[in-house]
Structures are given as structure tokens and as C-alpha cells.
C-alpha positions as CSV (number, residue, x, y, z in Angstrom):
1,M,94.1,87.6,101.4
2,T,97.1,88.8,100.5
3,Q,99.5,90.6,103.4
4,I,99.5,94.0,102.6
5,K,102.7,95.6,103.7
6,F,103.5,99.1,103.3
7,G,107.4,100.0,102.7
8,T,109.4,102.9,102.7
9,D,107.4,105.1,100.5
10,G,104.0,103.5,100.2
11,W,102.2,99.8,99.5
12,R,104.1,98.3,96.4
13,A,103.7,94.9,94.6
14,V,103.6,93.3,91.0
15,I,100.7,93.7,88.9
16,A,97.8,91.1,88.3
17,E,100.0,89.2,91.5
18,D,99.5,91.1,94.5
19,F,98.4,94.6,93.2
20,T,94.7,93.8,91.8
21,F,91.9,95.7,91.4
22,A,90.8,94.2,94.8
23,N,93.3,94.5,96.5
24,V,93.8,98.4,95.9
25,A,89.9,98.5,96.9
26,R,90.7,96.8,100.6
27,V,93.9,99.3,101.0
28,A,91.4,102.7,99.8
29,Q,88.8,101.2,101.9
30,A,91.3,101.2,105.5
31,T,92.9,104.4,104.5
32,A,89.0,105.9,103.9
33,D,88.6,104.5,107.5
34,F,91.8,105.7,109.1
35,W,91.2,109.4,107.4
36,K,87.8,109.4,108.6
37,S,88.2,108.5,111.9
38,E,91.4,111.3,111.8
39,I,89.0,113.9,110.5
40,G,86.6,112.6,113.9
41,N,89.0,112.7,116.4
42,R,88.7,116.4,118.1
43,K,92.3,116.5,119.7
44,S,94.0,116.2,115.3
45,E,95.4,118.8,113.7
46,I,93.4,118.1,111.3
47,F,89.9,118.3,112.7
48,G,87.3,120.6,111.0
49,R,89.0,120.3,107.1
50,E,86.2,119.4,105.1
51,P,86.9,115.5,103.8
52,K,88.7,115.7,100.0
53,V,91.3,113.2,98.8
54,V,93.0,114.2,95.6
55,I,93.9,110.8,93.5
56,G,96.4,111.3,91.0
57,Y,98.5,108.5,88.9
58,D,101.1,107.8,86.6
59,R,101.8,106.1,83.7
60,R,102.3,102.8,84.5
61,F,99.6,99.9,83.1
62,L,95.8,99.7,84.4
63,S,97.8,103.2,86.6
64,D,94.4,105.1,85.3
65,R,92.1,102.7,86.1
66,F,92.9,102.0,89.6
67,A,92.9,105.4,90.4
68,Q,89.6,105.6,89.2
69,L,88.2,102.7,91.1
70,T,90.3,104.1,94.5
71,A,88.0,107.1,93.6
72,E,85.0,105.4,93.7
73,V,85.9,103.7,97.2
74,F,86.7,107.0,99.0
75,A,82.9,109.1,96.8
76,G,81.4,105.9,98.5
77,N,82.9,106.5,101.6
78,D,81.2,110.2,101.1
79,F,84.2,112.3,100.8
80,K,84.5,114.4,98.1
81,V,87.0,113.0,95.2
82,V,89.4,115.6,92.8
83,L,90.4,113.0,90.5
84,T,93.9,114.0,87.9
85,P,92.4,113.6,84.3
86,E,95.6,112.1,82.6
87,P,99.1,110.9,84.9
88,T,100.2,113.7,87.0
89,P,103.7,114.2,88.2
90,T,104.0,112.7,92.5
91,P,104.6,116.7,93.8
92,S,101.7,118.2,91.9
93,I,99.8,115.8,94.0
94,S,101.7,116.5,97.0
95,Y,101.1,120.4,96.7
96,A,97.1,119.5,95.7
97,V,96.7,118.3,99.2
98,K,97.9,120.8,100.9
99,N,96.6,124.1,98.6
100,L,93.3,121.9,98.2
101,G,92.9,121.2,102.5
102,A,91.7,118.2,101.6
103,V,93.0,115.7,104.6
104,G,94.9,113.5,102.4
105,G,96.1,112.0,99.1
106,V,96.4,108.7,97.7
107,M,98.6,108.2,94.3
108,I,99.2,105.4,92.3
109,T,102.7,104.7,91.2
110,A,105.6,102.5,91.7
111,S,107.8,105.1,91.2
112,H,111.5,103.8,90.3
113,N,110.7,100.2,89.9
114,P,110.7,98.1,87.8
115,P,107.7,97.9,85.0
116,I,105.6,95.3,86.8
117,F,105.1,97.0,89.8
118,N,102.5,99.5,91.0
119,G,102.2,100.9,94.0
120,F,100.0,103.3,96.5
121,K,101.3,106.4,98.2
122,L,99.7,108.2,101.2
123,K,99.7,111.7,101.1
124,S,99.0,113.3,104.5
125,H,97.1,117.1,104.7
126,F,100.5,118.8,105.1
127,G,101.3,117.9,101.6
128,G,104.1,114.8,102.2
129,S,104.5,111.3,102.2
130,S,102.4,109.5,105.3
131,S,104.4,108.1,108.3
132,A,105.2,105.4,109.5
133,E,102.8,105.1,112.5
134,E,100.0,106.2,110.0
135,C,100.7,103.5,107.2
136,Q,101.0,101.3,110.6
137,A,97.7,102.7,111.7
138,V,95.6,102.0,107.5
139,E,97.2,98.1,107.8
140,K,95.1,97.9,111.0
141,L,92.0,98.8,109.3
142,L,92.8,96.9,106.2
143,D,89.3,94.5,106.0
144,A,87.3,96.1,109.2
145,T,85.0,97.0,106.6
146,A,84.3,95.8,103.7
147,P,85.3,98.6,100.4
148,K,81.6,101.0,99.2
149,S,81.4,102.0,96.2
150,I,79.3,105.4,94.7
151,V,75.9,105.3,96.5
152,N,74.9,108.0,95.9
153,R,75.9,111.3,94.2
154,Q,76.2,114.3,96.7
155,S,80.1,112.8,97.0
156,P,81.0,113.4,93.1
157,I,84.1,113.0,91.8
158,A,85.5,116.1,90.7
159,N,88.6,116.0,87.9
160,L,90.5,118.6,87.6
161,D,94.1,118.8,86.8
162,V,96.5,120.1,89.7
163,R,99.3,120.6,87.4
164,P,99.1,124.3,86.9
165,A,99.1,124.9,90.3
166,H,102.0,123.5,91.4
167,F,104.3,124.8,88.8
168,A,103.5,128.2,89.6
169,A,104.3,127.6,92.6
170,I,107.7,125.8,92.2
171,K,108.4,128.9,89.8
172,R,108.0,131.1,92.4
173,L,110.8,129.2,94.6
174,V,113.5,130.4,92.1
175,D,114.5,133.6,89.8
176,F,112.0,132.8,87.0
177,K,112.8,135.8,85.3
178,L,116.3,135.3,85.5
179,I,116.2,131.5,83.9
180,A,113.4,133.3,81.5
181,Q,116.5,135.6,80.2
182,S,119.3,133.2,80.3
183,K,118.8,131.1,76.7
184,L,120.0,128.4,78.4
185,R,119.7,125.0,76.3
186,V,117.9,122.6,79.0
187,A,118.0,118.9,77.9
188,H,115.0,116.7,80.0
189,D,115.6,112.9,80.2
190,A,112.1,111.8,81.2
191,L,113.1,108.0,81.6
192,F,109.6,107.6,80.1
193,G,108.0,108.9,83.1
194,V,105.2,111.7,83.3
195,G,107.3,114.3,83.6
196,A,107.2,114.5,80.1
197,G,107.0,118.1,79.0
198,V,107.1,119.3,82.1
199,F,110.3,121.6,81.5
200,E,109.0,122.2,77.4
201,T,106.0,123.8,79.6
202,L,107.8,125.7,82.6
203,L,110.0,127.5,80.1
204,A,107.4,128.0,77.5
205,K,107.9,131.9,75.8
206,T,111.0,131.8,78.0
207,S,114.9,132.1,75.8
208,C,115.7,128.5,76.9
209,H,115.3,125.9,74.1
210,V,114.2,122.4,75.7
211,T,114.0,119.2,74.6
212,T,112.5,116.1,75.9
213,L,114.4,113.0,75.9
214,N,112.4,109.2,76.0
215,G,109.3,111.2,76.7
216,A,106.9,108.7,75.4
217,H,104.3,107.1,77.2
218,D,105.9,103.7,77.4
219,I,104.5,101.5,80.1
220,L,107.8,99.0,79.6
221,F,110.1,102.6,80.1
222,G,112.3,101.5,77.3
223,G,113.6,98.6,79.0
224,I,114.7,100.3,82.2
225,C,113.9,101.0,85.6
226,P,112.5,105.1,85.4
227,E,115.4,105.7,88.0
228,P,117.9,108.4,87.8
229,L,121.0,106.5,87.9
230,P,123.9,106.6,85.3
231,K,123.1,103.0,84.6
232,N,119.6,104.3,82.8
233,Y,121.1,107.4,81.2
234,A,122.3,105.4,78.3
235,L,119.8,106.3,75.9
236,G,119.4,109.9,76.9
237,G,123.3,110.2,77.1
238,A,123.8,109.1,72.9
239,Q,120.7,111.6,72.2
240,L,122.9,114.3,74.1
241,R,126.1,113.4,72.6
242,R,124.9,114.2,68.7
243,N,122.8,117.2,70.5
244,P,124.8,119.1,73.1
245,H,123.0,121.2,75.7
246,D,123.9,123.0,78.6
247,I,122.4,120.4,80.8
248,C,119.7,117.6,81.0
249,L,117.9,117.0,84.1
250,V,116.5,113.4,84.5
251,T,113.5,112.6,86.6
252,D,112.1,109.5,87.8
253,G,109.0,107.6,86.6
254,D,106.8,110.3,89.1
255,S,109.2,113.2,88.7
256,D,109.5,113.2,92.4
257,R,113.4,112.2,92.0
258,I,116.3,114.3,89.9
259,G,119.5,113.3,88.6
260,A,121.6,114.6,86.3
261,M,123.9,114.7,83.2
262,D,126.5,117.1,82.0
263,G,125.2,118.9,78.3
264,R,127.2,116.1,75.9
265,G,125.7,112.7,78.0
266,G,128.6,112.7,80.8
267,P,126.3,111.3,83.9
268,L,126.3,113.3,87.4
269,T,125.5,110.8,90.5
270,N,122.5,112.2,92.3
271,Q,125.2,113.0,94.9
272,Q,126.9,115.6,92.9
273,V,123.7,116.5,92.3
274,I,123.0,117.1,95.9
275,A,126.1,118.7,96.4
276,L,125.2,121.1,93.6
277,L,121.9,122.3,94.9
278,L,122.9,122.6,98.5
279,H,126.1,124.8,97.0
280,H,123.2,126.9,95.0
281,L,121.4,127.0,97.8
282,V,124.4,128.6,100.1
283,R,126.7,130.4,97.7
284,N,124.6,132.1,95.5
285,R,121.5,132.3,97.1
286,G,122.1,133.2,100.6
287,D,120.1,131.2,102.1
288,R,120.8,129.6,105.4
289,G,119.3,126.8,107.8
290,V,118.7,123.3,108.9
291,V,120.4,120.3,106.0
292,T,118.5,117.2,106.7
293,K,119.9,114.3,105.3
294,T,119.8,110.4,105.4
295,F,123.1,108.3,106.1
296,N,123.8,106.9,102.5
297,T,124.0,110.8,101.1
298,T,127.5,112.1,100.2
299,A,130.1,113.0,103.4
300,M,130.7,116.3,100.8
301,V,128.0,117.3,102.4
302,D,128.7,117.1,105.6
303,K,132.1,119.0,105.0
304,M,130.1,121.4,103.5
305,C,128.4,122.0,106.0
306,A,130.7,122.1,108.9
307,A,132.8,124.8,106.4
308,W,130.2,127.1,106.3
309,N,128.5,126.8,110.0
310,L,125.4,125.5,108.6
311,P,123.6,122.3,111.5
312,L,123.2,119.5,110.1
313,T,120.8,116.6,110.8
314,E,121.6,112.9,110.1
315,V,118.3,110.0,110.1
316,G,117.1,107.6,108.7
317,I,117.0,106.5,105.3
318,G,113.5,107.3,103.3
319,F,112.3,111.3,103.3
320,R,109.2,110.4,105.5
321,F,112.2,110.8,108.3
322,I,113.0,113.9,106.0
323,A,109.7,115.9,105.8
324,P,109.1,116.5,109.7
325,E,112.8,118.2,109.5
326,L,111.4,120.4,106.4
327,M,108.6,121.9,108.9
328,K,110.5,123.3,111.5
329,P,111.0,126.7,112.0
330,G,114.9,127.2,110.7
331,A,115.1,124.3,107.9
332,L,116.6,125.5,104.6
333,F,117.1,121.2,102.1
334,G,116.5,117.9,103.0
335,A,118.4,115.1,100.6
336,E,119.0,111.4,100.4
337,E,121.1,109.4,98.0
338,S,118.0,108.5,95.6
339,G,118.0,111.9,94.4
340,S,115.1,112.6,96.7
341,V,115.7,116.3,97.6
342,G,113.6,119.0,99.5
343,F,112.8,122.2,100.1
344,A,112.2,124.8,102.8
345,N,109.1,127.5,102.6
346,H,107.6,124.8,100.2
347,I,105.6,121.3,100.6
348,P,107.8,118.9,103.1
349,E,107.8,116.7,99.9
350,R,110.9,115.1,97.2
351,D,110.1,117.4,94.7
352,G,112.4,116.8,91.1
353,L,110.5,119.6,89.3
354,A,111.5,122.1,91.7
355,A,115.0,121.1,91.7
356,G,115.6,120.5,88.9
357,L,114.3,124.6,88.2
358,F,117.2,125.4,91.3
359,L,120.0,123.6,88.6
360,L,118.8,125.8,86.0
361,E,119.3,128.9,88.6
362,M,122.4,127.7,89.1
363,L,123.7,127.7,85.8
364,A,122.3,131.2,84.7
365,M,124.1,132.7,88.2
366,E,127.0,131.2,87.8
367,K,127.5,131.1,83.8
368,I,129.5,128.2,83.9
369,S,129.4,125.0,82.9
370,V,127.6,122.1,84.8
371,N,131.2,119.9,85.4
372,K,133.1,123.1,86.6
373,I,131.0,124.0,89.0
374,Y,131.0,120.1,90.9
375,A,135.3,120.5,89.8
376,C,135.6,123.3,92.4
377,L,133.8,121.9,95.1
378,E,135.7,118.5,94.7
379,K,139.2,121.3,95.0
380,E,137.5,122.9,98.2
381,F,136.5,119.7,99.4
382,G,138.0,116.5,98.1
383,P,136.9,114.3,95.8
384,H,133.8,112.3,96.5
385,R,133.2,109.8,94.1
386,Y,129.8,107.3,94.4
387,A,128.6,104.7,93.1
388,R,125.7,101.6,93.8
389,F,124.7,98.2,93.1
390,D,122.0,96.2,93.0
391,A,121.6,93.0,94.3
392,H,119.3,90.5,93.9
393,Y,118.8,88.9,97.4
394,P,116.4,86.5,99.2
395,L,114.3,88.7,101.8
396,E,114.6,85.6,104.0
397,K,118.2,85.9,103.9
398,R,118.4,89.6,105.3
399,A,117.8,89.5,108.6
400,A,120.8,86.9,109.4
401,L,123.0,88.8,106.4
402,M,122.5,92.0,108.6
403,E,123.1,90.1,111.8
404,R,126.5,89.0,110.6
405,L,127.9,91.6,109.3
406,K,127.2,93.9,112.3
407,S,129.1,91.1,114.0
408,N,131.5,90.6,112.1
409,P,132.2,93.9,109.8
410,P,135.4,93.7,107.9
411,K,138.8,95.4,109.7
412,K,139.3,97.7,107.2
413,L,138.0,99.6,104.1
414,L,140.7,99.1,101.2
415,R,143.8,100.6,103.2
416,S,142.0,102.6,106.3
417,P,141.2,101.3,109.4
418,L,137.5,100.8,110.3
419,A,136.4,103.5,112.5
420,K,132.7,103.1,112.7
421,V,129.5,100.9,112.1
422,D,126.2,102.3,111.6
423,A,123.9,99.9,111.9
424,R,120.8,102.0,112.5
425,D,119.3,100.4,108.7
426,G,121.3,98.0,107.0
427,V,124.9,98.3,107.9
428,K,126.9,100.9,107.3
429,F,131.4,100.7,107.1
430,V,133.3,104.1,108.0
431,A,136.5,104.3,107.7
432,A,138.9,106.5,109.3
433,D,139.5,108.7,105.8
434,S,135.6,108.8,105.4
435,T,135.6,105.7,102.5
436,W,132.6,104.4,103.4
437,L,131.0,100.7,102.1
438,M,126.9,100.1,103.4
439,L,124.3,97.1,102.7
440,R,120.7,97.8,103.1
441,G,117.9,96.1,102.0
442,S,115.6,98.1,99.8
443,G,111.8,98.8,101.8
444,T,109.6,98.8,98.3
445,E,111.3,95.6,96.4
446,P,113.1,91.9,97.1
447,V,116.7,93.7,96.0
448,L,119.8,94.6,98.7
449,R,121.5,97.7,97.7
450,I,125.1,98.0,97.5
451,Y,126.8,101.6,98.6
452,A,129.9,103.0,98.7
453,E,132.2,106.0,98.6
454,A,135.6,106.4,98.6
455,T,138.2,109.4,96.8
456,S,138.6,107.9,93.5
457,D,135.6,105.5,90.6
458,A,139.1,102.9,91.3
459,A,138.4,102.8,95.0
460,V,134.9,102.5,94.7
461,Q,134.6,99.9,92.7
462,K,136.7,97.9,95.0
463,L,134.6,98.8,97.5
464,L,131.8,97.8,95.6
465,R,133.3,94.5,94.7
466,L,133.9,93.7,98.7
467,G,130.1,94.5,99.8
468,E,129.6,91.4,96.8
469,Q,132.3,89.6,98.4
470,L,130.3,90.4,101.8
471,L,127.2,88.8,100.4
472,G,129.0,85.8,99.3
473,N,130.4,85.1,102.4
């Protein structure tokens, strides 16, 4: 049988190759077995919860069918099942798990991966991604029990649109009245994902004018990967140059990540968006608390936290490392390079839709362009330019490459001597002037990512070329 392994966020595989109905049934049964054992454990913090699960899906090929099969397996295991009637954002599923008191949730999505992939994301009872330990426990239960299906009608599958409750919750996070009166011209590039139409719904009956770009249901995502990266903004950028707005929010395939463009299609990196959000939370809203970032997130966050006397926690890559920090008392904000951001007093989950509303609140408060706001940040904290290159690299060679990079790091990055090598996940080289270069294998696909941050775009490109040379060697 196919070996099934959970990565950084769920199990993902190529549709009809490993991601098949038979394998989805196997994973669903193992998950049902695991959650039943959790409910039966009196020491578990979820003991006594109703055996209920929430299941959602994105717009990918056959996602609705995979979700229906998953629902039938859980129903066959005597769970009460809430199944969304149409494609739904991942953060809406996570919110529903917590809001409805479910033991967990499943989201059928491959998020930002290429169209040939689909995936099986696990959500725990607290409304966030399941931990690595929980995913490993599910893996160990694979094939312990043959997949069951509906055997009686005492465990029905209920269709419920869980989006309205989530939308109401994220509107409460911000000064929505201020946004509603702002007359902002808002574009939203949905990248053909489940976010299409969401901001039109959120801002209906307000003074804001909303335009959805690339909102068609296209299982090939217009020929791109639905990831909020500047290289994927060509279609939306061209439309904005013809029809300018105040800002363009960008969400990924399942709307848990946020990106942005300025109103004329100029791309903002996810690192810039993270810095803008932290600036807004602290400077405009007066919020305080612990900031958590993954160690491939912009060094500007470090400088901002130091200047504002905010505690900063740095964790490994993957939002599952950020989520526990967001649940601790005194938390404020969590972010990782991919555009994954989360907020305290909400679900401990990345939420691209909530992040979009915070960006709109920022513009409504400051009443200047997003470019001017970021230019002020660079004037205060120095220029931080960033780019990422994704290279195809054989999985079987990845471990040897990482060992070689740790053992033979470059003596300098550009003109600055090397100050630090961080090998907790991939290998990150940090120079004395804070310039950094990082190489790391993707946790969800056969790709090796090269990340770079420096003081100019030209310097970043030189660092990326150095990263490619390190691969070639």
C-alpha cells in the first residue's frame, strides 16, 4: 500500500497517483480512530466533547468528492459530521471546529501547491492545525482498522455553511465601522481559489468599492500555483494597471495566507505585508504582547520589536510552531514568510481573511497609500528587500546537501563576513550586517526553497544566484 506521511501541514500528494479515494479513506479511518481514542482518554483536555467533526474542501479537482467520502467514513464511525455544502476557506473550517465544539476537523486542500496536488489537513479542537505528534499518531493507526462507511442514520451528515460565523468573528477583530465608512477601493486577487467573492461579501452595504480579480472556479488556477508570491501576480497586476484601486489583497488557494499589491499592481512581498501588519497592530491600535516569527521571516520584525520593547519568540518553520505561542497569555501576533499570519484573541490559525481586514483598517486609519506607509518603515528601520526562488531538487539528495552546507558554509555573504549558521530547519547563513541566505526543502512538495534578504533588490538577486551555485556544487 502507498506510504502516507504528513508534512509541514497535512498529507499532500498527486491526485490519482497517491491521492486516491482508497488512500483518503485509509487516512480518514486512522484519523477517526485517533480522535475516538482522544475522546476516550479521561486525561485528555477534550474528554467529554461530543464526537463531532467538521469537514470542508477547496476548489481543486474532486475535492468535493474526497470530502464526501471522508464524511461518510466518519459517519460510519459514529461521529456527527458537519460538511460544508460548497468550497470553503480553511480558516472558516478551523473557526467552526472551535465554535461548534468539535473534536477536530478535516480540510481537503493542497493550499498553494500545484493543481495536480490535493491534500488532507487536520485541525484540532482548539481551532488550529494539529501538531506533528498528533499527525504521527494518525500515521501509526493507518490500516489498523478497515475503512467504515455509514451503517445507520444515527450519525447523520449535516450540511452547514460555516462561513457566516467566521466572517462575523473576523469583523469583530477590527473597527469595522471605520472600514465601512472609509470609501476604500479594494481589489482582491483570489488566485482562482476559495476566497473569490469573500471580500465582496464582507464589505457589502459599506462605502467600499470591491473588485474581485481571478475569481473564476478553475481547477488549473489559470496556469499558476495559487500562492501569494509576486511571480503569480501578473494577471492581477495587469488588471490593476488598467483599473487602479487603493490596495489589492491576495489570498492563496484556501485563503489561509495573505499577500498584497499596491493599487496599481506593484507587488508587495509577504515579508513587507508582515511588517505592515505588525506596525498597524502596535502603532495604530496600541496593541502590546509577544510576537512570534519563524526564522525565515524578515529581520525587520526583530528591529521593530527591539525598538518597541516587544518580546519576540523565534520558532521553526511551519505555522504549527506558531499556533501554541498564540494560545499563551500575552500573545499578540504570529507570522511566517509564506504569508501565514495569526492574531491573538482569535483562532490560533493563519487567517488570510482576517489579515486582509487588518490591512484595510490600517489604510482607513492612516489615510495614505500602502507604499508610503512601508517607505516610512524602511526610513526608520532600514531597507529590507527579499525574494525567494523555488528549485526542483531530488528528495533523495536533500539530506546530503544540508549536511554539506552546514559543514562548508560560505565565508561571507556579498561583502559581509558570515556571523551565524542556523541549521534547525534547512540551513540559514546570517552575515554580520543582518543579510541572510537560506536553503530549505519544502515540507509538502519535492522543492528546495532558496530565501534571501538584503538591503537592495540587486543584492538579493546576487544572494539567490549564490544559493543556486551552492545547489550546483
